[in-house]
DRENPA-3360 file (N, C-alpha, C; in nm, 2 decimals, always signed):
BEGIN
1 = NYGRYIII = -5.79/-10.86/+6.59/-5.70/-10.95/+6.65/-5.56/-10.89/+6.67 ~ -5.48/-10.96/+6.74/-5.35/-10.90/+6.79/-5.24/-10.92/+6.69 ~ -5.26/-11.00/+6.59/-5.14/-11.03/+6.50/-5.03/-11.10/+6.58 ~ -4.91/-11.05/+6.56/-4.79/-11.11/+6.63/-4.78/-11.03/+6.76 ~ -4.78/-11.10/+6.88/-4.78/-11.03/+7.00/-4.70/-11.10/+7.11 ~ -4.67/-11.02/+7.21/-4.60/-11.06/+7.33/-4.67/-11.03/+7.46 ~ -4.67/-11.12/+7.55/-4.73/-11.09/+7.68/-4.63/-11.10/+7.79 ~ -4.62/-11.00/+7.87/-4.53/-11.00/+7.99/-4.61/-11.00/+8.11;
9 = EHREEGLR = -4.58/-11.10/+8.20/-4.66/-11.11/+8.33/-4.59/-11.03/+8.43 ~ -4.67/-10.95/+8.51/-4.61/-10.86/+8.62/-4.68/-10.91/+8.75 ~ -4.60/-10.90/+8.85/-4.65/-10.94/+8.98/-4.62/-10.83/+9.09 ~ -4.72/-10.78/+9.15/-4.70/-10.70/+9.27/-4.77/-10.77/+9.38 ~ -4.76/-10.73/+9.50/-4.81/-10.81/+9.62/-4.96/-10.83/+9.60 ~ -5.00/-10.96/+9.59/-5.14/-10.99/+9.58/-5.20/-10.97/+9.45 ~ -5.13/-10.95/+9.34/-5.19/-10.92/+9.21/-5.10/-10.97/+9.10 ~ -5.16/-11.03/+9.00/-5.09/-11.07/+8.88/-5.16/-11.00/+8.76;
17 = YNSLYAHL = -5.09/-10.94/+8.68/-5.15/-10.87/+8.56/-5.05/-10.88/+8.45 ~ -5.09/-10.85/+8.32/-5.01/-10.86/+8.21/-5.00/-10.72/+8.13 ~ -4.88/-10.70/+8.07/-4.88/-10.60/+7.96/-4.87/-10.68/+7.83 ~ -4.94/-10.63/+7.73/-4.95/-10.70/+7.60/-4.91/-10.60/+7.49 ~ -4.82/-10.65/+7.40/-4.77/-10.57/+7.29/-4.80/-10.64/+7.16 ~ -4.89/-10.57/+7.08/-4.94/-10.64/+6.96/-4.91/-10.57/+6.83 ~ -4.94/-10.64/+6.72/-4.92/-10.60/+6.58/-4.77/-10.59/+6.55 ~ -4.69/-10.66/+6.62/-4.54/-10.65/+6.60/-4.50/-10.70/+6.46;
25 = ASIDAATD = -4.40/-10.64/+6.41/-4.34/-10.69/+6.28/-4.26/-10.81/+6.31 ~ -4.19/-10.81/+6.42/-4.11/-10.93/+6.46/-4.09/-10.93/+6.61 ~ -4.06/-11.05/+6.66/-4.02/-11.07/+6.80/-3.88/-11.10/+6.81 ~ -3.81/-11.03/+6.90/-3.66/-11.04/+6.92/-3.63/-11.19/+6.95 ~ -3.52/-11.24/+6.89/-3.48/-11.37/+6.91/-3.45/-11.40/+7.06 ~ -3.41/-11.30/+7.13/-3.37/-11.32/+7.27/-3.49/-11.33/+7.37 ~ -3.61/-11.30/+7.31/-3.73/-11.31/+7.39/-3.78/-11.45/+7.40 ~ -3.76/-11.52/+7.50/-3.81/-11.66/+7.52/-3.92/-11.67/+7.62;
33 = AGNPAQVG = -4.02/-11.75/+7.59/-4.13/-11.77/+7.68/-4.08/-11.83/+7.81 ~ -4.13/-11.78/+7.92/-4.09/-11.83/+8.05/-3.97/-11.76/+8.11 ~ -3.89/-11.68/+8.04/-3.78/-11.62/+8.09/-3.81/-11.48/+8.15 ~ -3.74/-11.43/+8.25/-3.77/-11.30/+8.30/-3.74/-11.19/+8.20 ~ -3.82/-11.08/+8.19/-3.79/-10.97/+8.11/-3.71/-10.86/+8.19 ~ -3.61/-10.80/+8.13/-3.53/-10.70/+8.20/-3.57/-10.56/+8.15 ~ -3.56/-10.47/+8.24/-3.59/-10.33/+8.21/-3.50/-10.28/+8.09 ~ -3.56/-10.22/+7.99/-3.48/-10.18/+7.88/-3.45/-10.28/+7.77;
41 = QKIGIMGH = -3.50/-10.41/+7.80/-3.47/-10.51/+7.70/-3.56/-10.49/+7.57 ~ -3.49/-10.52/+7.46/-3.57/-10.51/+7.33/-3.65/-10.64/+7.32 ~ -3.78/-10.63/+7.30/-3.86/-10.75/+7.28/-3.92/-10.77/+7.14 ~ -3.92/-10.66/+7.06/-3.97/-10.67/+6.93/-3.97/-10.54/+6.85 ~ -4.02/-10.54/+6.73/-4.02/-10.43/+6.64/-4.17/-10.40/+6.61 ~ -4.21/-10.27/+6.62/-4.35/-10.23/+6.59/-4.38/-10.26/+6.44 ~ -4.50/-10.30/+6.42/-4.54/-10.34/+6.28/-4.69/-10.32/+6.26 ~ -4.74/-10.40/+6.17/-4.88/-10.40/+6.13/-4.94/-10.54/+6.11;
49 = SASNGLPL = -4.88/-10.64/+6.19/-4.93/-10.77/+6.17/-5.07/-10.79/+6.22 ~ -5.15/-10.87/+6.15/-5.28/-10.91/+6.19/-5.33/-11.02/+6.09 ~ -5.41/-11.11/+6.14/-5.46/-11.22/+6.06/-5.54/-11.17/+5.94 ~ -5.61/-11.06/+5.96/-5.69/-11.00/+5.85/-5.62/-10.89/+5.77 ~ -5.49/-10.86/+5.81/-5.41/-10.77/+5.74/-5.44/-10.62/+5.78 ~ -5.33/-10.55/+5.82/-5.34/-10.41/+5.84/-5.25/-10.34/+5.74 ~ -5.30/-10.23/+5.68/-5.21/-10.16/+5.58/-5.09/-10.09/+5.66 ~ -4.98/-10.07/+5.58/-4.86/-10.02/+5.64/-4.88/-9.89/+5.71;
57 = ERAHLHLE = -4.97/-9.80/+5.65/-4.99/-9.67/+5.71/-5.06/-9.68/+5.85 ~ -5.11/-9.80/+5.88/-5.18/-9.81/+6.01/-5.08/-9.89/+6.11 ~ -4.96/-9.90/+6.08/-4.86/-9.96/+6.17/-4.86/-9.89/+6.30 ~ -4.87/-9.96/+6.41/-4.87/-9.90/+6.54/-4.84/-10.01/+6.65 ~ -4.81/-9.97/+6.77/-4.80/-10.06/+6.88/-4.93/-10.06/+6.96 ~ -4.99/-10.17/+6.97/-5.11/-10.19/+7.05/-5.07/-10.23/+7.19 ~ -5.09/-10.15/+7.29/-5.05/-10.18/+7.43/-5.17/-10.20/+7.51 ~ -5.17/-10.31/+7.59/-5.28/-10.33/+7.68/-5.22/-10.37/+7.82;
65 = FNMQLTNN = -5.30/-10.33/+7.92/-5.28/-10.39/+8.06/-5.40/-10.48/+8.08 ~ -5.38/-10.60/+8.12/-5.50/-10.68/+8.14/-5.47/-10.79/+8.24 ~ -5.58/-10.87/+8.28/-5.57/-10.98/+8.37/-5.64/-11.10/+8.30 ~ -5.59/-11.21/+8.34/-5.64/-11.34/+8.29/-5.75/-11.38/+8.38 ~ -5.87/-11.42/+8.31/-5.99/-11.45/+8.39/-5.98/-11.60/+8.45 ~ -5.93/-11.69/+8.37/-5.93/-11.83/+8.41/-5.81/-11.90/+8.37 ~ -5.77/-12.01/+8.44/-5.66/-12.10/+8.39/-5.72/-12.22/+8.32 ~ -5.85/-12.22/+8.30/-5.91/-12.34/+8.23/-5.99/-12.28/+8.11;
73 = FQTWYDAQ = -5.93/-12.19/+8.03/-6.00/-12.13/+7.93/-6.05/-12.22/+7.82 ~ -5.98/-12.33/+7.79/-6.02/-12.42/+7.69/-6.16/-12.48/+7.71 ~ -6.19/-12.51/+7.83/-6.33/-12.57/+7.86/-6.43/-12.47/+7.81 ~ -6.42/-12.34/+7.85/-6.52/-12.24/+7.81/-6.52/-12.23/+7.66 ~ -6.40/-12.22/+7.60/-6.39/-12.20/+7.45/-6.46/-12.32/+7.38 ~ -6.44/-12.44/+7.42/-6.50/-12.56/+7.35/-6.65/-12.55/+7.36 ~ -6.70/-12.50/+7.47/-6.85/-12.49/+7.48/-6.91/-12.39/+7.39 ~ -6.84/-12.30/+7.34/-6.89/-12.19/+7.25/-6.91/-12.23/+7.11;
81 = KFGQRNRH = -6.85/-12.35/+7.07/-6.87/-12.40/+6.93/-6.83/-12.30/+6.83 ~ -6.71/-12.23/+6.84/-6.66/-12.13/+6.75/-6.63/-12.19/+6.61 ~ -6.60/-12.32/+6.60/-6.57/-12.38/+6.48/-6.43/-12.36/+6.43 ~ -6.34/-12.31/+6.52/-6.20/-12.30/+6.48/-6.11/-12.33/+6.61 ~ -5.99/-12.38/+6.59/-5.91/-12.42/+6.70/-5.86/-12.30/+6.78 ~ -5.85/-12.31/+6.91/-5.79/-12.21/+6.99/-5.64/-12.23/+6.99 ~ -5.57/-12.14/+6.92/-5.42/-12.15/+6.90/-5.34/-12.09/+7.01 ~ -5.40/-12.03/+7.11/-5.33/-11.95/+7.21/-5.35/-12.00/+7.35;
89 = GNYNGFNF = -5.42/-12.11/+7.37/-5.44/-12.16/+7.50/-5.50/-12.06/+7.59 ~ -5.45/-12.05/+7.72/-5.50/-11.96/+7.81/-5.47/-11.81/+7.78 ~ -5.39/-11.79/+7.68/-5.35/-11.66/+7.64/-5.43/-11.60/+7.52 ~ -5.55/-11.66/+7.50/-5.64/-11.62/+7.40/-5.70/-11.48/+7.45 ~ -5.72/-11.39/+7.35/-5.77/-11.26/+7.39/-5.90/-11.26/+7.46 ~ -5.99/-11.36/+7.44/-6.12/-11.37/+7.51/-6.10/-11.38/+7.66 ~ -5.98/-11.43/+7.70/-5.95/-11.46/+7.84/-5.89/-11.35/+7.91 ~ -5.88/-11.23/+7.85/-5.82/-11.11/+7.91/-5.93/-11.00/+7.93;
97 = IGWDPLHF = -5.92/-10.93/+8.04/-6.00/-10.82/+8.07/-5.91/-10.71/+8.13 ~ -5.92/-10.59/+8.08/-5.81/-10.49/+8.12/-5.87/-10.35/+8.15 ~ -5.78/-10.26/+8.14/-5.81/-10.12/+8.17/-5.72/-10.03/+8.08 ~ -5.75/-9.90/+8.09/-5.69/-9.80/+8.00/-5.55/-9.76/+8.05 ~ -5.44/-9.80/+7.98/-5.30/-9.77/+8.03/-5.28/-9.62/+8.05 ~ -5.33/-9.54/+7.96/-5.31/-9.39/+7.97/-5.37/-9.34/+8.09 ~ -5.50/-9.38/+8.12/-5.56/-9.33/+8.24/-5.49/-9.37/+8.37 ~ -5.44/-9.50/+8.36/-5.36/-9.55/+8.48/-5.24/-9.46/+8.50;
105 = YESYRRGE = -5.16/-9.43/+8.40/-5.04/-9.35/+8.41/-5.07/-9.21/+8.46 ~ -5.18/-9.15/+8.40/-5.22/-9.02/+8.44/-5.26/-9.01/+8.59 ~ -5.33/-9.11/+8.63/-5.37/-9.12/+8.77/-5.25/-9.14/+8.87 ~ -5.16/-9.22/+8.82/-5.03/-9.25/+8.90/-4.95/-9.12/+8.91 ~ -4.94/-9.05/+8.80/-4.86/-8.92/+8.80/-4.92/-8.82/+8.89 ~ -5.05/-8.81/+8.90/-5.12/-8.72/+8.99/-5.12/-8.76/+9.13 ~ -5.07/-8.88/+9.16/-5.07/-8.93/+9.30/-5.20/-8.98/+9.35 ~ -5.29/-9.01/+9.26/-5.43/-9.06/+9.30/-5.42/-9.21/+9.33;
113 = VTSVASYI = -5.33/-9.28/+9.28/-5.31/-9.42/+9.31/-5.16/-9.45/+9.33 ~ -5.13/-9.55/+9.40/-4.99/-9.59/+9.43/-4.95/-9.72/+9.37 ~ -5.04/-9.79/+9.31/-5.01/-9.92/+9.26/-5.12/-9.96/+9.16 ~ -5.09/-10.07/+9.08/-5.19/-10.12/+8.99/-5.32/-10.17/+9.07 ~ -5.29/-10.24/+9.18/-5.40/-10.29/+9.26/-5.49/-10.17/+9.31 ~ -5.43/-10.07/+9.36/-5.51/-9.95/+9.41/-5.59/-9.89/+9.30 ~ -5.53/-9.88/+9.18/-5.60/-9.83/+9.06/-5.72/-9.91/+9.03 ~ -5.71/-10.04/+9.02/-5.82/-10.13/+8.99/-5.93/-10.11/+9.09;
121 = RNQPTAVI = -5.90/-10.12/+9.22/-6.00/-10.12/+9.32/-6.07/-9.98/+9.32 ~ -6.01/-9.88/+9.28/-6.07/-9.74/+9.28/-6.15/-9.71/+9.16 ~ -6.15/-9.80/+9.06/-6.23/-9.78/+8.94/-6.38/-9.77/+8.97 ~ -6.46/-9.69/+8.91/-6.60/-9.68/+8.94/-6.67/-9.82/+8.91 ~ -6.77/-9.85/+8.99/-6.84/-9.97/+8.98/-6.96/-9.95/+8.89 ~ -6.97/-10.03/+8.78/-7.08/-10.02/+8.69/-7.19/-10.12/+8.73 ~ -7.15/-10.25/+8.76/-7.24/-10.35/+8.79/-7.19/-10.43/+8.91 ~ -7.29/-10.48/+8.99/-7.26/-10.56/+9.11/-7.33/-10.70/+9.08;
129 = AIVKTTQT = -7.25/-10.81/+9.10/-7.31/-10.94/+9.08/-7.29/-11.01/+9.21 ~ -7.40/-11.08/+9.26/-7.40/-11.16/+9.38/-7.42/-11.31/+9.33 ~ -7.32/-11.39/+9.35/-7.31/-11.53/+9.29/-7.32/-11.62/+9.41 ~ -7.42/-11.71/+9.40/-7.43/-11.82/+9.50/-7.34/-11.94/+9.47 ~ -7.24/-11.96/+9.55/-7.15/-12.07/+9.53/-7.06/-12.09/+9.65 ~ -7.01/-12.21/+9.67/-6.91/-12.24/+9.78/-6.77/-12.24/+9.72 ~ -6.76/-12.21/+9.60/-6.63/-12.21/+9.52/-6.55/-12.08/+9.54 ~ -6.42/-12.09/+9.55/-6.33/-11.97/+9.54/-6.26/-11.98/+9.41;
137 = PWFIKNNP = -6.30/-11.89/+9.31/-6.25/-11.90/+9.18/-6.10/-11.88/+9.17 ~ -6.04/-11.94/+9.07/-5.89/-11.92/+9.05/-5.85/-11.78/+9.04 ~ -5.93/-11.69/+8.98/-5.90/-11.55/+8.96/-5.87/-11.49/+9.09 ~ -5.96/-11.50/+9.19/-5.94/-11.43/+9.32/-5.83/-11.50/+9.41 ~ -5.81/-11.63/+9.39/-5.71/-11.70/+9.46/-5.57/-11.64/+9.42 ~ -5.56/-11.60/+9.29/-5.43/-11.55/+9.24/-5.42/-11.40/+9.25 ~ -5.53/-11.33/+9.29/-5.53/-11.19/+9.30/-5.60/-11.14/+9.44 ~ -5.55/-11.19/+9.55/-5.61/-11.15/+9.68/-5.61/-11.00/+9.71;
145 = ALLSSPIP = -5.53/-10.93/+9.64/-5.53/-10.78/+9.66/-5.67/-10.72/+9.62 ~ -5.75/-10.79/+9.55/-5.88/-10.74/+9.51/-5.99/-10.79/+9.61 ~ -5.95/-10.85/+9.72/-6.05/-10.89/+9.83/-6.08/-10.77/+9.92 ~ -6.21/-10.76/+9.95/-6.25/-10.65/+10.05/-6.23/-10.70/+10.19 ~ -6.23/-10.83/+10.21/-6.22/-10.89/+10.34/-6.17/-11.04/+10.32 ~ -6.11/-11.10/+10.42/-6.05/-11.23/+10.41/-6.16/-11.34/+10.37 ~ -6.12/-11.44/+10.30/-6.21/-11.55/+10.27/-6.22/-11.64/+10.40 ~ -6.35/-11.66/+10.44/-6.37/-11.74/+10.56/-6.32/-11.89/+10.54;
153 = ETGLTGWQ = -6.27/-11.95/+10.64/-6.23/-12.09/+10.63/-6.34/-12.18/+10.61 ~ -6.46/-12.15/+10.67/-6.58/-12.23/+10.65/-6.70/-12.13/+10.63 ~ -6.81/-12.19/+10.58/-6.93/-12.11/+10.57/-6.95/-12.02/+10.45 ~ -6.86/-12.03/+10.35/-6.87/-11.94/+10.23/-7.00/-11.98/+10.15 ~ -7.08/-11.89/+10.12/-7.20/-11.91/+10.05/-7.21/-11.84/+9.91 ~ -7.12/-11.75/+9.89/-7.12/-11.68/+9.76/-7.02/-11.56/+9.76 ~ -7.04/-11.48/+9.65/-6.95/-11.37/+9.63/-7.03/-11.25/+9.59 ~ -6.99/-11.13/+9.64/-7.04/-11.01/+9.58/-6.92/-10.95/+9.50;
161 = IEFTEIGL = -6.94/-10.93/+9.37/-6.83/-10.89/+9.28/-6.87/-10.76/+9.22 ~ -6.78/-10.66/+9.23/-6.80/-10.53/+9.16/-6.73/-10.53/+9.03 ~ -6.79/-10.49/+8.92/-6.73/-10.49/+8.79/-6.72/-10.34/+8.74 ~ -6.61/-10.32/+8.67/-6.60/-10.19/+8.60/-6.69/-10.19/+8.48 ~ -6.69/-10.08/+8.41/-6.78/-10.06/+8.29/-6.74/-10.15/+8.18 ~ -6.62/-10.20/+8.17/-6.58/-10.30/+8.07/-6.58/-10.44/+8.12 ~ -6.62/-10.46/+8.25/-6.63/-10.60/+8.30/-6.51/-10.65/+8.38 ~ -6.42/-10.56/+8.42/-6.31/-10.61/+8.51/-6.37/-10.63/+8.65;
169 = PKLWTPLT = -6.35/-10.76/+8.70/-6.40/-10.79/+8.84/-6.31/-10.73/+8.94 ~ -6.33/-10.60/+8.98/-6.24/-10.52/+9.05/-6.24/-10.54/+9.21 ~ -6.35/-10.58/+9.26/-6.35/-10.60/+9.41/-6.44/-10.71/+9.45 ~ -6.39/-10.80/+9.53/-6.46/-10.93/+9.57/-6.48/-10.93/+9.72 ~ -6.61/-10.95/+9.75/-6.65/-10.96/+9.89/-6.70/-11.10/+9.92 ~ -6.64/-11.18/+10.00/-6.69/-11.32/+10.03/-6.82/-11.30/+10.12 ~ -6.92/-11.39/+10.09/-7.05/-11.38/+10.16/-7.07/-11.51/+10.25 ~ -7.13/-11.50/+10.36/-7.17/-11.61/+10.44/-7.32/-11.61/+10.47;
177 = DTLTRSLT = -7.40/-11.52/+10.42/-7.54/-11.51/+10.43/-7.61/-11.62/+10.35 ~ -7.73/-11.66/+10.38/-7.80/-11.75/+10.30/-7.85/-11.69/+10.17 ~ -7.82/-11.75/+10.06/-7.85/-11.69/+9.93/-7.95/-11.79/+9.87 ~ -8.06/-11.73/+9.80/-8.16/-11.81/+9.74/-8.15/-11.82/+9.59 ~ -8.09/-11.71/+9.53/-8.08/-11.71/+9.38/-7.93/-11.73/+9.34 ~ -7.92/-11.80/+9.23/-7.78/-11.84/+9.18/-7.71/-11.71/+9.14 ~ -7.78/-11.61/+9.09/-7.72/-11.49/+9.04/-7.81/-11.37/+9.06 ~ -7.77/-11.27/+9.12/-7.84/-11.14/+9.14/-7.75/-11.03/+9.09;
185 = LRDGANPQ = -7.81/-10.94/+9.00/-7.74/-10.83/+8.95/-7.80/-10.70/+9.00 ~ -7.71/-10.60/+9.03/-7.75/-10.47/+9.07/-7.67/-10.37/+8.99 ~ -7.72/-10.25/+8.97/-7.65/-10.14/+8.91/-7.55/-10.08/+9.02 ~ -7.43/-10.05/+8.97/-7.33/-9.98/+9.05/-7.36/-9.83/+9.06 ~ -7.27/-9.76/+9.13/-7.29/-9.62/+9.15/-7.25/-9.54/+9.02 ~ -7.18/-9.60/+8.93/-7.13/-9.53/+8.81/-7.22/-9.58/+8.69 ~ -7.29/-9.48/+8.62/-7.36/-9.52/+8.50/-7.27/-9.58/+8.40 ~ -7.32/-9.69/+8.33/-7.24/-9.76/+8.23/-7.23/-9.68/+8.10;
193 = VSCRKLKS = -7.11/-9.65/+8.06/-7.09/-9.58/+7.93/-7.02/-9.66/+7.83 ~ -6.97/-9.78/+7.87/-6.89/-9.86/+7.78/-6.98/-9.91/+7.67 ~ -6.92/-9.95/+7.55/-6.99/-10.02/+7.45/-7.04/-10.16/+7.49 ~ -6.98/-10.21/+7.59/-7.02/-10.34/+7.64/-7.14/-10.33/+7.73 ~ -7.25/-10.40/+7.69/-7.37/-10.40/+7.77/-7.36/-10.51/+7.87 ~ -7.33/-10.48/+7.99/-7.31/-10.58/+8.09/-7.43/-10.64/+8.15 ~ -7.54/-10.57/+8.15/-7.67/-10.63/+8.20/-7.79/-10.56/+8.13 ~ -7.90/-10.64/+8.13/-8.02/-10.59/+8.08/-8.13/-10.63/+8.18;
201 = GSTPGRSL = -8.17/-10.53/+8.26/-8.25/-10.56/+8.37/-8.18/-10.65/+8.47 ~ -8.24/-10.77/+8.50/-8.18/-10.86/+8.59/-8.10/-10.97/+8.52 ~ -8.08/-10.96/+8.39/-8.01/-11.06/+8.31/-7.88/-11.01/+8.27 ~ -7.77/-11.09/+8.28/-7.64/-11.05/+8.24/-7.64/-11.04/+8.09 ~ -7.57/-10.93/+8.04/-7.55/-10.92/+7.89/-7.45/-11.02/+7.85 ~ -7.43/-11.02/+7.72/-7.34/-11.13/+7.66/-7.20/-11.12/+7.71 ~ -7.14/-11.00/+7.73/-7.01/-10.99/+7.78/-7.00/-11.04/+7.92 ~ -7.09/-10.99/+8.01/-7.08/-11.03/+8.15/-7.11/-11.18/+8.17;
209 = KAILEMLF = -7.20/-11.23/+8.09/-7.23/-11.37/+8.10/-7.10/-11.46/+8.07 ~ -7.03/-11.42/+7.96/-6.91/-11.49/+7.93/-6.80/-11.47/+8.04 ~ -6.79/-11.35/+8.10/-6.69/-11.33/+8.21/-6.73/-11.42/+8.33 ~ -6.85/-11.42/+8.37/-6.89/-11.50/+8.48/-6.87/-11.65/+8.46 ~ -6.90/-11.69/+8.34/-6.88/-11.83/+8.30/-6.73/-11.87/+8.31 ~ -6.64/-11.78/+8.27/-6.50/-11.81/+8.27/-6.45/-11.81/+8.42 ~ -6.50/-11.71/+8.50/-6.46/-11.70/+8.64/-6.50/-11.82/+8.72 ~ -6.63/-11.87/+8.70/-6.68/-11.97/+8.79/-6.69/-12.11/+8.72;
217 = GKKF = -6.66/-12.12/+8.59/-6.66/-12.25/+8.52/-6.80/-12.31/+8.51 ~ -6.90/-12.23/+8.51/-7.04/-12.29/+8.49/-7.13/-12.19/+8.41 ~ -7.24/-12.24/+8.37/-7.33/-12.16/+8.29/-7.41/-12.06/+8.38 ~ -7.44/-11.94/+8.32/-7.52/-11.84/+8.39/-7.64/-11.80/+8.29;
% end
């Protein structure tokens, strides 16, 4: 778990993402929810906070870049019957999916990407999901930079979604073809090496199932 943490929301054209700073010893009194963060602003002090306790010698700053999957996380959470209250609302860690900050910065320094959106779109595809639906999920409404083509005004029948090896829905293609199956999965060009098993044959793995359910607000 994150212990004491701060989330800063970033916006670039067509994309919303977060930087997350966890295991803090304290949060600066001047850091208020909803207020803009300034470059160079002190937001907290590195520590070893965690609900299960981290020893002092393991004190560190946990940095993540991630995206929020849904703005209705509580509905998904309640359906899981976890047996404990969700104390973080839509900012619960289950509702985040991210990427490696070091790899992003290395790619940016080498000139391989020019923005966070271009980095995400250029990540290798591990799994492709074709979802039958007339719905446009909140995630892609808020992140149109991840669209491969514009959403049609009428005739939407589903989505082809490309996922990275950890389950980030990196590229969305709206479909207008007739679809017969509610969900079809295919392997991407990149062999999956993550510890997350996204699919088993034609069936979504536990992680991908949860991600799809949060994105579309229904069972898979």
